[in-house]
Every structure is written in C-alpha cells, then in structure tokens.
C-alpha positions in Angstrom: 37.7 39.4 -25.3 35.0 42.0 -25.2 35.3 45.1 -27.4 33.1 48.1 -28.2 32.7 48.6 -32.0 33.5 52.1 -33.3 32.3 51.3 -36.8 29.7 49.0 -38.3 31.3 45.7 -39.2 29.3 43.3 -41.3 28.3 40.0 -39.6 29.7 41.3 -36.3 27.7 44.3 -35.1 26.9 48.0 -35.4 28.6 51.1 -34.0 28.5 51.1 -30.2 27.7 47.4 -29.8 29.5 45.5 -27.1 30.7 42.2 -28.7 32.7 39.2 -27.7 35.5 38.3 -30.2 38.5 36.1 -30.3 41.5 37.9 -28.6 43.7 37.5 -31.8 41.0 39.1 -34.0 40.7 42.0 -31.6 44.5 42.4 -31.1 45.5 42.0 -34.7 42.7 43.5 -36.7 40.0 45.5 -34.8 42.2 47.5 -32.4 45.1 48.5 -34.8 42.6 49.7 -37.4 40.6 51.6 -34.7 37.4 49.7 -35.6 37.0 48.8 -31.9 38.2 49.7 -28.4 38.6 47.5 -25.4 35.5 47.3 -23.2 36.4 49.4 -20.2 34.1 51.8 -18.2 35.7 54.9 -19.5 35.7 53.7 -23.1 32.0 52.8 -22.8 31.3 56.5 -21.9 33.4 57.8 -24.8 31.8 55.5 -27.3 28.3 56.3 -26.1 29.0 60.0 -26.7 30.4 59.1 -30.2 27.3 57.0 -30.8 24.9 59.8 -30.0 26.9 62.2 -32.3 26.8 59.5 -35.0 23.1 59.0 -34.7 22.5 62.8 -35.2 24.8 62.8 -38.2 23.1 59.7 -39.6 19.6 61.2 -39.2 20.8 64.2 -41.2 22.3 62.0 -43.9 19.1 60.0 -44.2 16.9 63.1 -44.6 19.3 64.4 -47.3 19.2 61.1 -49.1 15.4 61.0 -49.0 15.3 64.5 -50.5 17.7 63.5 -53.2 15.6 60.4 -53.9 12.5 62.6 -54.3 14.4 64.8 -56.7 15.6 61.8 -58.7 12.2 60.1 -58.6 11.4 61.1 -62.2 14.9 60.7 -63.6 15.4 58.4 -66.5 18.9 57.7 -68.0 19.5 57.1 -71.7 22.8 55.6 -72.7 23.9 55.3 -76.3 26.2 52.3 -77.2 27.5 50.7 -80.3 25.6 47.5 -81.0 25.8 44.7 -83.5 23.2 42.4 -84.9 20.6 41.0 -82.5 20.9 44.1 -80.3 24.1 42.8 -78.8 26.4 45.6 -77.4 30.0 45.6 -78.5 31.0 46.6 -74.9 28.8 46.7 -71.9 27.1 49.3 -69.7 28.6 49.4 -66.2 27.9 51.3 -63.0 30.5 53.9 -64.2 28.5 54.5 -67.4 25.3 55.0 -65.4 27.1 57.3 -63.0 28.5 59.4 -65.9 25.0 59.7 -67.4 23.6 60.8 -64.0 26.3 63.4 -63.8 25.3 64.8 -67.2 21.8 65.3 -65.7 23.3 67.1 -62.7 23.3 64.4 -60.0 26.7 63.5 -58.5 26.6 59.9 -57.3 29.5 57.7 -56.4 29.7 54.7 -58.8 29.9 52.3 -55.8 26.4 53.3 -54.9 25.1 52.1 -58.3 24.2 48.4 -58.1 24.0 46.3 -61.2 23.6 42.5 -60.8 25.7 42.1 -64.0 26.9 44.5 -66.7 24.2 45.3 -69.3 25.1 43.6 -72.6 22.0 44.2 -74.7 19.9 47.1 -75.9 16.7 47.6 -73.9 15.2 49.1 -70.8 16.5 48.2 -67.4 16.0 49.1 -63.7 19.2 50.0 -61.9 19.3 50.2 -58.1 21.0 53.3 -56.6 21.7 53.1 -52.9 21.9 56.7 -51.7 22.1 55.6 -48.0 21.9 52.4 -46.0 18.1 52.9 -45.6 17.4 54.8 -48.9 17.4 52.9 -52.2 16.1 54.2 -55.5 15.4 52.4 -58.8 16.4 54.4 -61.8 15.2 53.4 -65.3 18.1 53.0 -67.8 17.4 53.0 -71.5 20.2 51.5 -73.6 19.8 52.6 -77.2 21.8 52.1 -80.4 24.5 54.7 -81.1 24.1 56.3 -84.5 
C-alpha cells in the first residue's frame, strides 16, 4: 500500500515522502495515528502544501537554533556533587542535572535534547552533546566538582 508520510518516521522516510508499506502497518498504525495518509491525487496536493509550510517553519527553527548555539558557545557548566574516595560520586550526573545547571545560567533546554552516553559517575571534565535541532548540535563542557 502506498502512503504519504505526514511526519518523519525513522527508518521509513521524511515528511511528504511517498512510501510503500504493508497494508496492515498502514491500516493499524500509520493511518490511525495520523502519521500518514493514503496516496491519492487530492492528498498529494494537500501534503505538498503542508510540506512547504513545514519547510518554512523548519528553516526558522534552524536559524533560531544556530543563534542559540552561538550564544551558548562559551557556556561551561559546573556541577557540584558529593563524592567519596577516589573521586567516585555517590550519585551520578544525568541529563536532568545538566539541564538544571543550564537553566541557572538562563538557558531553557529540554532534558531530552541533552545526550550523555552514560551517566557521569566520577569527578572531572566532560563534553556533553546538546542537540538544539536535528541539524544543530553543540558540545557543552561540564565540570563535575566535589561538593563542600
């Protein structure tokens, strides 16, 4: 069955793409969740208009994310945690902790946009990736120090 995607779906396609999927996948998942529409002539025109509007909106979001990345270029985050011997933390530093530290500096970022390979469990300096947009990623230095 051919459908036109209304949202970007990983490993399937981007918004506005015409893709061929199994009828059950389309009928039971894509169509009820409004992630796709059936590939008819009228739907193609409607989706093309939506795609143009989305491209304009996406270009605006990319420029805003790039401006924010420029502002955050010199930002360094310091997080104080309790630590035992051998610089081992009692807890760990997570994406939520990094987000809270960024908020204290005046940058409101969703914690899901902060990417840690694994939680930080030792004192030291780390680079944390912040994905402001699909095309804009920024590395923020994080300094984990001992809490007095």
